[in-house]
Each structure stands twice: as C-alpha cells, then as structure tokens.
C-alpha angles and dihedrals in degrees: 000000000000120000099198117086095229091050090053090052090048090054090052092048095048092049091053093046093046090058092047092048091047089055092052093045091050090050090052093049093047094049091050091047091052090057093047092047090050089053091049092050090047097239123183121282094247093052093050093047091051091050090047092053090049091049091050090052093050093046092049092050091051091050092047091053090050095244091124128019119260092242090050089053092048091050092051091049092047094051092045092050090049091054092048093049091049090053094046091046095238127144110270 
C-alpha cells in the first residue's frame, strides 16, 4: 500500500480506469466474435454487413478512448473485413 497521498490517488484512478478499459475491450471482443460466429453459421449477407458495421463502430470508439491503439484497431478491422470478404466471395 502506498504511503504518499498522490500515490494513493493514482491507485484509485488506475483501478477505475482498468475496469472501464476492461469493459471496452470485452465489448470489442464480443462484437468481433458475433461477426465470426455469423460467418460460421452462414448467415445472410445483410446480417453480416450489419454486424460488421457495428463491430467497426465499437472498435473505433475503443481506439478513440485510448483503450486500444489506433493501429491495433485498424488491424482488427482489416482482418475482420478480410474474413467477411472471403466468406461473401468478393475481391479482397
């Protein structure tokens, strides 16, 4: 346990931020998983595109908040788009 007042405050802040970041990261993982599950279960094109748009939104929000790095967000979006295009038979 820290003895200095500023260190105590820092512990409180990091605990609060860790929980917030965990929430965003979980939301990102779940949105990506929904798209991949839809591909596996051979859902319709419209459904998959809607899930993809939702996943992009969630990923962008996490990057904007600083939970994940911008390049990390771009990589996730790129890989997800690649998987969707492969499934839909479009040119990547």
